[in-house]
N, C-alpha and C positions, 0 to 999 in steps of 0.2 A: 077561280069555278074550273075556265076553261084548260089550264093545265091540269087540273086533276082529271077531267073524265080523258084529256087526252092522253094523258101517262095511264090510266087505266086501261084503254081500248089497246095501246100497245102491248102493253104487259098479257093481258087477254089474248089476244092475237099470237104473241109468241108463245104463248104456254100451249094454244091447240096446234101452231104448226108444230112445235116440239112432239105433242102427243100422236097428232097424223104420223109423223114422222118414225116414230117408234111402232107404231099399228104398221105401217107400210112393212118394216123393217122385219118385224117382228111374221107378219104373211109371208114375205116372200122367203123366209129361213123356214118356215114348216112346208110349204109349195117345193123349195128345193130339196127338201129331207126325202121328200115321198111320203106316201102313205104304207102303213105296215101293211101287211099282207092279212085277207081277210081270212076270218077262222072259216072252218067248214061248216055249212050249214048242216044244221040236223036235219032239216029233210032230208038231205043226201046220206044220212043212216050209217055211213061206213067213217068210224073214226080210230077203230084199232081191229087187227088182225089178229087172231087167236090161233093158238095151235092146240090141239085135243090131243092131251097127252095119253098116250098109250094105245089111242085110235089110229086104225089105219082106214087106207081106202081101199075099194077093191082093186087098184094097180101095187099094192104096198105101200102107196107113199103118207104120208102122215098129213092129219086133214086140216085144214085150215079155214077158220070159221069167221069172216068179216062180220063186226058188229059195232052198233053204237051205244050198247046197254054197258050202264057201269059195272064195275069189280063188284063180287058177291052175288052177282044174277046166276040164277040156275038155267041153263040150256037143256035139250033134249036134241040129241041127235041119233038119227034112224041111220045107221049101219049096215054093212053086210050080217054082223053078228047079231042084231036088232036094235031096239032104241037103249041108249044109253044117256044117264045124266051127267054133265059138265057143270063147274062152277067157274065162274071167269073172274080172273084174280089178276092184280098189278104186277106180278112176277114178268119180268122180261129176260126172254131166252137170248142166246147167242146170235139168231137168225134175227133177230129184232122183232118176232114177232112177239105176243104175250100169252101167257100159261094160259090153260083151260083146263083144270084137274077133272078128275072124276070124282063124284059127288060121296060114292059108297068107299073109295079107296081107303081113307082115314079114318073114316069114324067106325066104332064098333057095332 
């Protein structure tokens, strides 16, 4: 009986030691790899910058609209010519901004 308990104890302690070593190795590897960049919090609100296609500011520059709203959302912009509606899209322009198209431009 003594030999059975002694053998069982040694095997159990050996198994626990291996499990602990694997846990420490895994933990150290994850810690060394670093944490991924945190996503931009939704409270900040700015996730994308949209260029309002066909709209110009008073100085003649294109109008850029920062927004956290999803594509398909219709926004109203009050410019020098009055209020205009634009639909936010997933289309990326060459300057890296997203396109926002006039609502009535392509619709009959």
